[in-house]
N, C-alpha and C positions, 0 to 999 in steps of 0.2 A: 493274865489270864493270856494266852498265846498256843498260836499254832502250834505245832512241832517245828513246822519249816517255817516260818515266820522269818528268819532269823535269816532267809535268804533275801537278796536287796534284789531289784528290779534290772540289776548289771549282769545275773544270769540269766543265759539262754533256756526258753523253753521251748520241748517241740510235743505234738500231739503224738503218741505211738498209740499203733493201732494192732490188732490182736487177729488169729487166723480167723474169729468169729468176726471181725467186723467192730469189734468193741474199740473205744478209745479212752488214753488216759494222759492228761497234760502231766508233763513232769520238767524236773528241771534237766536238765544235760548238764553232767559233771563230768563226763571225760569222752574222750572221742579214742579211739584205738583202731589203727588200722591193719588189717591181717588180710594177705594175696591178696590184694589190690580191694577189697571191702571193709568201708568204714562200718564198725561195730561201734554202739555209741553204750554209754554206763548213764543209767537215769535214777534218779527218783521221784517220787510222788507230789506233785504241788500240795495236793491234799493228804491228811493223815490216813496211812493203812491203816483197817482193823481186821482182824482174823476173828471167825463167826467159829463159840465154842459150845457143844453142848454140856451142861454144867450136870453134874450127876452125885447124888449124895454118897458121902465117902469115897469117892472113887476121884479121879483125876481128871480135870476138864478134858474131853474129846473135841482134837478138832474137825472140822465140819473141813474138807479141805477143796470138793467142789460142789458149787450151788447153782442152781437154774434161777437167774435174774429176776424170774417171775414167780418163785417161789414166798407163800404167802409170809414164812417166817422173818425175811427181810420186809414188807410190808408192817409188820407189828414193828422191828427194828424201827422203822422208819419214824414211823407214831411216836415208839418212845424216845428219840432223838431229834425229832422236831422240840416235844415239852423243855429241850435241852437248846434252843435254838442253833440245834447242829441237823446238817442234812446227811441223808444217807445216797452215795454216788455209786451204783451198781457200772462198773468201768470194768476195760479192759484188765487182766492180771490179778487185781483184789478189788473188793469192794473199799473206797475210803469216804471218810468223813469232811465237810467239808463245814465250817464254821470256829469261834472262838472255844481252844479249850483250855484248860487250866495245865499249868506245871504239873508232874508227877512227882509225889512228895515220896523222898525214897523211901520213907520210916513205912508208907506203905505198899509197896513194890513187891510183888506176887511171883517168884522164880518158880517155872514149872519144868519137867522132865519131861519133852517129846522126842522123840524118834532117836535118843540116845544123845541128842543135841541140848543142850543147855540154852533156852533164849528165854529171856525177858518180857514180861506182856505186865501192862497195869489193864484192869478191868473200866472197862469206860461205861457203859449200862450193858445191864440185865433187866431180861424179860420174862414172862411164859408165853407158851404156845401149846393150847391143847395138852395142859397138865406137864409139859415139859419144861425146864428151866433151862434157858440159851442166854449166852452174854460176847458181845461185842469188847475185845482187846485191842490196844494200841501194841504192835511189836517195838518195843525199847529199842533192838538194836536194830542200824542202817537197815534200811529195805530199799533194796538197789533191783534194776530191771535193766537186761540185756535186750537190745537193741538193734538195728540194720537199719541204715542209712541207703536210701536208693532213690536216686533225684530228687533230693528232699523231702522225700517222706521217711517217716519214720516208722520199722516194723517189729514188733517181739520176735523175738526168737526162743523158738519153742523146741518140744519134743527132744529127738534124735540132734538135732542142727545146734541145739543151745548143750545137750552132753558134751558134740562134740567141740565146741567154741569155747564153753567154760574155763576149761585147764590154760586154754593157751592166753587168754583174754586175763588170765589171774598171773598168770607167769609174767604176761607181759607189762602188768600193773607194779608188780614186784619189781621187776628191773627197772622202771620209770623211780622207784622209791630208793634206789640205791643211792 
C-alpha cells in the first residue's frame, strides 16, 4: 500500500499554492520556468488528486468539473473515504485524498474517453446521494498545476493568463529536454 506520490523524498521542495478564491494546496515543486522576469512553477499535489464523476447506467461517467466545497455530495464522499482510513481534502485546483492508497492493479484500470482526450482513471470509491451514484476517481496520468512565484508566495495561474502562458511553458520544457 502506498500513496501515488509516496515515492517522492523529503529532498523535493514543497510549496503551498493558493488560488484566486483563497483555497490552498500543498504541492511538490517540479520545475521553475522563468519567463519575461516571472518565475512560473510546475507543481504536483503532495496528496492524491481525485475527480468526481456522476455514474449513470449504460452511459459513460460524467465528470463534475466544478463543485462547491460545501456540497453535500462531498460530505458523503468524506464519510465513505473515512471507512477506508482516507481523508477528503477540499483544496485549491482539485479535490485530494490523504492516506495510504493501494497501488493500482493494471488489470482493473478503466480507460474512458472524455472531451476527446483519452485519460486513464482508477475508481477509488463509489457512493449514492439522493438515488444518484457518484464515484471518486484517481487520474493515473500526471496531474500538474501551473503556479507563479512572487516574493516567495505561489499562486495558481488561472483563466486567460493560464491560456496565454501554457504554450510558452510547454515550449520551454520541450527545449530543456533536448
